[in-house]
C-alpha positions as CSV (number, residue, x, y, z in Angstrom):
1,M,120.4,56.7,52.0
2,A,122.4,54.7,54.4
3,N,123.8,57.8,56.1
4,W,120.4,59.4,56.1
5,S,118.9,56.3,57.3
6,G,121.3,56.0,60.2
7,T,121.4,59.8,61.0
8,G,117.6,60.0,60.4
9,R,117.0,57.1,62.7
10,R,119.2,58.5,65.3
11,L,117.7,62.1,65.0
12,F,114.2,60.5,64.9
13,A,115.0,58.4,67.9
14,A,116.6,61.4,69.8
15,F,113.7,63.7,68.9
16,G,111.3,61.0,69.6
17,L,112.8,60.4,73.1
18,L,112.7,64.2,73.7
19,I,109.2,64.5,72.6
20,L,108.3,61.5,74.7
21,A,110.2,63.0,77.6
22,Y,108.5,66.3,77.0
23,G,105.1,64.5,76.9
24,V,105.7,62.6,80.1
25,A,107.1,65.6,81.7
26,S,104.1,67.6,80.6
27,F,101.7,64.8,81.8
28,F,103.2,64.8,85.3
29,T,103.3,68.6,85.4
30,L,99.7,69.0,84.4
31,A,98.7,66.2,86.9
32,A,100.6,68.1,89.7
33,L,98.9,71.3,88.7
34,R,95.5,69.7,88.9
35,E,96.3,68.4,92.3
36,I,97.6,71.7,93.4
37,H,94.5,73.5,92.1
38,G,92.4,70.9,94.0
39,A,94.4,71.3,97.2
40,L,94.1,75.1,97.0
41,H,90.4,74.7,96.3
42,R,90.1,72.5,99.4
43,T,92.1,75.0,101.4
44,K,89.6,77.6,100.5
45,E,86.7,75.4,101.5
46,R,88.3,74.8,104.9
47,A,89.1,78.5,105.3
48,D,85.4,79.1,104.6
49,S,84.6,76.5,107.3
50,V,87.0,78.3,109.8
51,R,85.0,81.6,109.0
52,L,81.7,79.8,109.7
53,A,82.9,78.3,112.9
54,L,84.1,81.7,114.1
55,E,80.7,83.1,113.2
56,L,79.1,80.3,115.1
57,A,81.1,81.2,118.2
58,S,80.1,84.9,117.8
59,A,76.4,83.8,117.4
60,V,76.5,81.7,120.6
61,R,78.0,84.8,122.4
62,D,75.1,86.9,121.1
63,Q,72.6,84.3,122.1
64,Y,74.1,84.2,125.7
65,A,74.3,88.0,125.6
66,H,70.6,88.3,125.1
67,Q,70.0,85.9,128.0
68,A,72.2,88.1,130.1
69,H,70.2,91.3,129.0
70,T,66.9,89.6,129.9
71,I,68.3,88.8,133.4
72,I,69.6,92.4,133.8
73,L,66.6,94.1,132.5
74,G,64.2,91.8,134.3
75,D,61.8,91.6,131.4
76,A,61.2,89.7,128.0
77,S,62.1,92.6,125.8
78,H,65.3,90.8,124.5
79,L,63.2,87.6,123.7
80,P,62.9,88.5,119.9
81,L,66.6,89.2,119.7
82,Y,67.3,86.0,121.5
83,D,65.1,84.0,119.0
84,G,67.0,85.5,116.1
85,A,70.5,84.6,117.7
86,Q,69.2,81.2,118.4
87,R,68.1,80.7,114.7
88,R,71.5,82.0,113.6
89,V,73.3,79.5,115.8
90,R,71.3,76.6,114.3
91,E,71.8,77.9,110.7
92,L,75.5,78.2,111.2
93,T,75.7,74.8,113.0
94,A,74.0,73.2,110.0
95,A,76.3,75.0,107.6
96,V,79.4,73.8,109.4
97,R,77.9,70.3,109.5
98,L,77.6,70.2,105.7
99,R,81.4,70.9,105.5
100,A,82.4,68.4,108.2
101,D,84.5,65.6,106.7
102,S,85.4,63.4,109.8
103,P,83.5,61.6,112.5
104,E,85.1,63.5,115.1
105,E,84.0,66.9,113.6
106,T,80.4,65.4,113.3
107,R,80.6,64.3,117.0
108,W,81.7,67.9,118.1
109,L,78.8,69.4,116.1
110,D,76.5,66.9,117.8
111,D,77.8,68.2,121.2
112,I,77.2,71.8,120.0
113,E,73.6,71.0,118.9
114,R,72.8,69.3,122.3
115,A,74.4,72.1,124.3
116,T,72.4,74.7,122.2
117,D,69.2,72.8,122.9
118,D,70.0,72.6,126.6
119,L,70.9,76.3,126.7
120,D,67.6,77.2,125.1
121,H,65.7,74.8,127.4
122,I,67.3,76.4,130.4
123,F,66.5,79.9,129.2
124,R,62.9,79.4,128.2
125,E,61.8,76.9,130.8
126,R,63.8,78.1,133.8
127,I,65.5,81.5,133.5
128,L,62.8,83.4,131.7
129,P,59.9,82.4,134.1
130,A,62.1,83.0,137.1
131,V,63.1,86.5,135.7
132,L,59.5,87.5,135.1
133,K,58.5,86.2,138.5
134,G,61.5,87.9,140.3
135,R,63.0,84.8,141.7
136,R,66.7,86.1,141.7
137,A,68.1,83.0,143.5
138,E,66.7,80.7,141.0
139,V,67.9,83.0,138.2
140,Q,71.5,82.9,139.4
141,A,71.5,79.2,139.8
142,E,70.1,78.5,136.3
143,H,72.4,81.2,134.9
144,G,75.3,79.2,136.2
145,R,74.0,76.1,134.3
146,A,73.6,78.2,131.2
147,Q,77.3,79.4,131.4
148,L,78.4,75.8,131.5
149,Q,76.6,75.0,128.2
150,V,78.1,78.2,126.7
151,T,81.5,77.1,127.8
152,L,81.1,73.6,126.2
153,I,79.9,75.1,123.0
154,Q,82.9,77.5,122.9
155,E,85.3,74.6,123.6
156,R,83.9,72.5,120.8
157,T,83.9,75.5,118.4
158,T,87.6,76.1,119.3
159,M,88.4,72.4,118.7
160,L,86.6,72.7,115.3
161,V,88.7,75.8,114.3
162,D,91.9,74.1,115.4
163,R,91.1,71.1,113.4
164,L,90.3,73.1,110.3
165,E,93.5,75.2,110.6
166,A,95.5,72.0,110.9
167,S,93.9,70.6,107.7
168,I,94.8,73.8,106.0
169,K,98.3,73.3,107.0
170,A,98.2,69.8,105.8
171,F,97.0,70.9,102.4
172,E,99.9,73.4,102.3
173,T,102.3,70.6,103.0
174,H,100.7,68.4,100.3
175,V,101.2,71.4,97.8
176,N,104.8,71.7,98.8
177,A,105.3,68.0,98.2
178,L,103.6,68.2,94.8
179,E,105.9,71.0,93.9
180,H,109.1,69.1,94.9
181,R,108.0,66.0,93.2
182,T,107.3,68.0,89.9
183,N,110.8,69.6,90.2
184,R,112.4,66.2,90.5
185,W,110.6,64.7,87.4
186,T,111.6,67.9,85.5
187,A,115.2,67.6,86.5
188,L,115.3,64.0,85.5
189,F,114.0,64.5,82.0
190,L,116.2,67.6,81.4
191,V,119.4,65.5,82.0
192,G,119.0,63.6,78.6
193,A,118.2,66.6,76.5
194,P,120.5,69.5,77.4
195,V,119.6,71.7,74.3
196,I,115.9,71.4,74.6
197,A,116.3,71.3,78.3
198,V,117.1,74.9,78.2
199,A,113.9,75.8,76.5
200,V,111.9,73.4,78.7
201,G,113.6,74.8,81.7
202,V,112.7,78.4,80.8
203,Y,109.2,77.3,80.1
204,I,108.9,75.6,83.4
205,V,110.5,78.5,85.4
206,Q,108.4,81.1,83.6
207,S,105.1,79.1,83.5
208,I,105.1,76.7,86.4
209,A,107.9,77.1,89.0
210,R,107.6,80.8,89.5
211,P,103.7,80.8,89.9
212,V,103.9,77.8,92.1
213,S,106.6,79.5,94.2
214,R,104.4,82.6,94.6
215,L,101.4,80.5,95.5
216,H,103.4,78.6,98.0
217,E,104.8,81.9,99.5
218,G,101.3,83.3,99.5
219,A,99.8,80.2,101.2
220,A,102.8,80.2,103.8
221,R,102.1,83.9,104.6
222,L,98.4,83.3,104.9
223,A,99.0,80.2,107.1
224,A,101.4,82.5,109.3
225,G,98.4,84.9,109.8
226,D,99.2,87.6,107.2
227,L,95.7,88.4,105.9
228,H,97.1,91.2,103.7
229,T,98.8,88.6,101.5
230,S,98.4,89.1,97.8
231,I,99.8,87.2,94.9
232,D,100.8,89.0,91.8
233,I,100.2,86.6,88.9
234,Q,98.6,88.2,85.8
235,S,98.8,85.2,83.4
236,P,95.4,84.1,81.8
237,D,96.0,80.4,82.8
238,E,95.0,78.4,85.8
239,F,97.8,80.0,88.0
240,G,96.4,83.4,87.2
241,A,93.0,82.1,88.1
242,L,94.4,80.5,91.2
243,A,96.0,83.8,92.2
244,R,92.9,85.7,91.6
245,Q,90.9,83.2,93.7
246,F,93.5,83.2,96.4
247,N,93.5,87.1,96.5
248,T,89.7,87.0,96.7
249,M,89.8,84.5,99.5
250,T,92.4,86.5,101.6
251,Q,90.4,89.7,101.0
252,A,87.2,88.0,102.1
253,L,88.9,86.5,105.2
254,R,90.5,89.9,106.1
255,E,87.1,91.6,105.7
256,N,85.3,89.0,107.6
257,Q,87.9,89.1,110.5
258,E,87.7,92.9,110.5
259,R,84.0,92.6,110.8
260,L,84.0,90.0,113.4
261,V,86.5,92.0,115.5
262,Q,84.6,95.1,115.2
263,S,81.3,93.3,116.0
264,E,83.0,91.9,119.2
265,K,84.1,95.3,120.2
266,L,80.7,96.9,119.6
267,A,79.0,93.9,121.2
268,G,81.2,94.3,124.3
269,I,80.5,98.0,124.5
270,G,76.8,97.3,124.0
271,R,76.7,94.7,126.8
272,L,78.5,97.1,129.1
273,A,76.2,100.0,128.2
274,A,73.0,98.0,128.5
275,G,74.1,96.8,131.9
276,V,75.0,100.2,133.4
277,A,73.1,102.7,131.4
278,H,70.0,102.6,133.7
279,E,72.2,103.0,136.8
280,I,74.0,105.9,135.3
281,N,71.1,107.7,133.8
282,N,69.1,107.9,137.0
283,P,71.7,109.8,139.0
284,L,72.5,111.9,136.0
285,G,68.8,112.8,135.7
286,V,68.7,113.7,139.4
287,I,71.9,115.9,139.1
288,L,70.5,117.6,136.0
289,G,67.1,118.2,137.6
290,Y,68.5,119.7,140.8
291,T,71.1,121.8,138.9
292,R,68.3,123.4,136.8
293,L,66.2,123.9,139.9
294,L,69.0,125.7,141.8
295,K,69.9,127.8,138.7
296,K,66.4,129.4,139.0
297,H,67.3,130.9,142.4
298,A,71.0,131.3,142.2
299,D,73.1,134.5,141.8
300,A,75.1,135.1,138.7
301,S,78.4,133.6,140.1
302,T,76.6,130.5,141.4
303,A,74.6,130.2,138.1
304,S,77.7,130.2,136.0
305,D,79.1,127.3,138.1
306,L,75.8,125.5,137.9
307,E,75.8,126.0,134.1
308,I,79.2,124.2,134.0
309,I,77.7,121.3,136.1
310,E,74.7,121.2,133.8
311,D,76.9,121.1,130.6
312,E,79.2,118.3,132.0
313,T,76.1,116.3,133.1
314,L,74.6,116.6,129.6
315,R,78.0,115.5,128.2
316,C,77.9,112.4,130.4
317,K,74.3,111.6,129.1
318,E,75.5,112.1,125.6
319,I,78.3,109.5,126.1
320,V,75.8,107.1,127.6
321,E,73.4,107.5,124.7
322,G,76.2,107.1,122.2
323,L,77.1,103.8,123.8
324,L,73.5,102.6,123.7
325,D,73.4,103.6,120.0
326,L,76.3,101.2,119.4
327,S,74.3,98.3,120.9
328,R,70.8,99.0,119.7
329,P,69.6,96.9,116.7
330,L,67.8,98.5,113.9
331,G,64.1,98.2,114.0
332,A,62.1,96.3,111.5
333,P,61.2,97.0,108.1
334,R,63.0,99.4,106.0
335,Q,61.4,101.9,103.7
336,P,62.3,104.1,100.7
337,V,64.4,107.0,101.9
338,D,65.1,110.3,100.0
339,L,68.7,111.1,101.0
340,R,68.4,114.6,99.4
341,E,65.4,115.3,101.6
342,L,67.4,114.2,104.8
343,C,70.3,116.3,103.7
344,D,68.1,119.3,103.2
345,D,66.6,118.8,106.5
346,V,70.0,118.5,108.2
347,A,71.1,121.8,106.6
348,T,67.9,123.5,107.8
349,R,68.3,122.3,111.3
350,L,72.0,123.4,111.4
351,A,70.9,126.9,110.0
352,D,68.1,127.3,112.5
353,S,70.5,126.3,115.5
354,K,73.1,128.8,114.2
355,A,75.6,126.0,114.1
356,L,76.7,127.1,110.6
357,D,78.3,130.4,112.1
358,G,79.5,131.8,108.8
359,V,80.2,128.4,107.1
360,G,78.8,128.0,103.6
361,L,76.8,124.8,103.1
362,A,75.6,123.5,99.8
363,V,73.8,120.3,98.8
364,H,73.9,119.0,95.2
365,G,72.3,116.0,93.4
366,G,69.9,113.4,94.8
367,A,69.8,109.6,95.7
368,T,67.5,107.2,97.4
369,T,68.0,104.0,99.3
370,L,66.0,101.6,101.5
371,G,66.5,102.0,105.2
372,H,65.6,103.6,108.4
373,P,65.1,107.4,108.0
374,L,65.8,108.4,111.6
375,K,69.1,106.4,111.7
376,L,70.2,107.6,108.3
377,R,69.4,111.2,109.4
378,Q,71.5,110.7,112.5
379,V,74.4,109.6,110.2
380,L,74.1,112.6,107.8
381,L,73.7,115.1,110.7
382,N,76.8,113.8,112.3
383,L,78.9,113.9,109.0
384,V,77.7,117.4,108.0
385,R,78.1,118.8,111.6
386,N,81.6,117.4,111.8
387,A,82.4,119.0,108.4
388,V,81.0,122.3,109.5
389,E,83.0,122.3,112.7
390,A,86.1,121.4,110.8
391,A,85.6,124.1,108.1
392,G,85.1,126.9,110.6
393,P,83.9,130.4,110.1
394,G,84.5,131.5,106.4
395,G,85.0,127.9,105.3
396,R,82.7,125.9,103.1
397,V,81.0,122.4,103.2
398,D,79.7,120.7,100.0
399,V,77.3,117.7,100.1
400,Q,77.1,115.8,96.8
401,L,74.6,113.0,96.2
402,A,74.6,110.6,93.4
403,S,73.4,107.1,92.5
404,S,75.1,104.7,90.1
405,G,75.5,100.9,89.7
406,G,73.1,100.2,92.4
407,V,75.0,102.3,95.0
408,A,73.8,105.6,96.5
409,T,76.6,107.9,97.4
410,V,76.7,110.9,99.8
411,S,80.0,112.8,99.8
412,V,80.6,115.5,102.4
413,A,83.7,117.6,101.7
414,D,84.9,120.5,103.8
415,T,87.7,123.2,103.5
416,G,89.1,122.4,107.0
417,P,92.6,121.4,107.9
418,G,92.0,117.7,106.6
419,I,92.8,114.4,108.2
420,E,96.1,113.6,109.6
421,P,97.5,110.3,108.2
422,R,98.4,108.9,111.5
423,T,94.8,109.3,112.8
424,Q,92.9,108.2,109.6
425,D,92.9,104.5,110.5
426,R,91.4,105.2,113.9
427,L,88.6,107.7,113.1
428,F,85.9,105.0,113.4
429,E,87.1,103.5,116.7
430,P,84.9,104.1,119.7
431,F,86.2,106.9,122.0
432,F,88.8,108.2,119.6
433,T,88.4,111.9,118.8
434,T,90.5,114.7,117.6
435,K,88.1,117.3,119.0
436,P,89.0,118.9,122.4
437,H,85.3,118.2,123.6
438,G,84.3,115.3,121.4
439,T,83.0,111.9,122.9
440,G,84.6,109.9,120.2
441,L,81.4,108.0,119.5
442,G,79.7,110.0,116.6
443,L,81.7,108.3,113.8
444,A,81.7,104.9,115.4
445,V,77.9,105.0,115.7
446,S,77.6,106.3,112.1
447,Q,79.8,103.4,110.8
448,A,77.7,100.9,112.8
449,I,74.5,102.3,111.2
450,A,76.0,102.3,107.8
451,R,77.1,98.7,108.0
452,A,73.6,97.7,109.4
453,H,72.3,99.1,106.1
454,D,74.9,97.1,104.1
455,G,76.9,100.3,103.5
456,T,80.2,101.9,104.5
457,I,81.6,105.2,105.5
458,E,85.1,106.1,104.2
459,A,87.4,108.9,105.0
460,S,89.9,110.6,102.7
461,A,91.4,113.9,101.6
462,A,89.2,116.2,99.7
463,P,90.4,117.2,96.2
464,G,90.7,120.9,97.1
465,G,92.1,120.3,100.6
466,G,90.2,119.5,103.7
467,A,88.5,116.2,104.6
468,L,86.0,114.1,102.5
469,F,83.7,111.6,104.1
470,T,81.8,109.4,101.7
471,L,78.7,107.4,102.7
472,R,77.8,104.5,100.3
473,L,74.5,102.7,100.6
474,P,73.0,100.1,98.3
475,T,69.8,101.5,96.4
476,D,68.3,98.0,96.7
477,P,70.0,96.2,99.7
478,T,69.8,92.5,100.1
479,G,69.3,91.0,103.4
480,G,67.3,94.0,104.6
481,K,65.5,93.8,107.9
């Protein structure tokens, strides 16, 4: 009993100390994990604030753009669009204000709200009346004042974004400090228990250190601007949940950034098109009219030359119309649209115009959505016509419609040469085309219309060779106009 008592006491004390050490280590580890989880959650919140601030900057540019359109066009046709942009600016300012956590951020938001009110006052009380009365000098003077307010708003928005990004980096530093502190405590406790330390060390490496390291690496890559960062942690614990949340966050940031970049591109093109379309269309119309008039009295050789001039003039008008399509908003309310009926109409039109030229075209299935029939018909006509041109005489185009899970799908497959991998990522860019006589605007306009309907167009290789373009639209879209 004496030996047992002494050995037992020592074993009991040793295991008791190890258990106590394990308990303390576990306590500190779990506490650190909770803090890391909180820090990453806060990072996500601040990242969302960055997104809202960027959207606010974009909305201000839209508001200012509609003012510019009003000045350029000389009428009040853009006033409803301006009102919508102004409401969007106020909504985003309020949303960012809810997330502000410092007096300085609140003060910047106050400056933004005051500048927005001043910008609206200048437009409604001074610019718009002067535009409608044709007082150009007054318009130019007030437009300069409006630019100053827009500059102030952009400066304050940039300051907000910089502050938010700095706080994200601070949270990352805090997570790193927590990781180092956890490792120090773990090493301290492992010194007194070498045997169990191996098991504890393996547990920590497998269950804590490695996931934390991956989270840290992912956060570092994200902070460095790599929005394609993905953390591969499949464990069903909080690390797996954090990894999934992190991946969801980076995907959302990437998609939002892509949308913002694309919106900026289209907005820039739209502003340019709206500003010069009238000036370009008038001389093009005159050229086209005189060309057609001269063709009636020209000999065969001259008529052939005039035919070339007419074709090229029509091509120029097509480019201008394509640019305008990128900038035109969809009109109000949506209505039920039978996509099968639109596809059948497109097929009939192509057949009547002899555009099929020996190409087999078949339409299968059916689907419906809510949207603008003429715009969706434009998208389908462009996709099917492209497929027919790619298939060529003797080729085949299959249009398959389906509806599942709240999504209507229209797949257009052709038996043509397919899509080269090096061009696939650029297919929907404005002015990019693989056709010798294409404008490069058809797919860009179609993608813009699809996104305005809360849908997308994707390009891939068809199962049997050729290209496959898939239009996806919600059967009951939210946020419809």
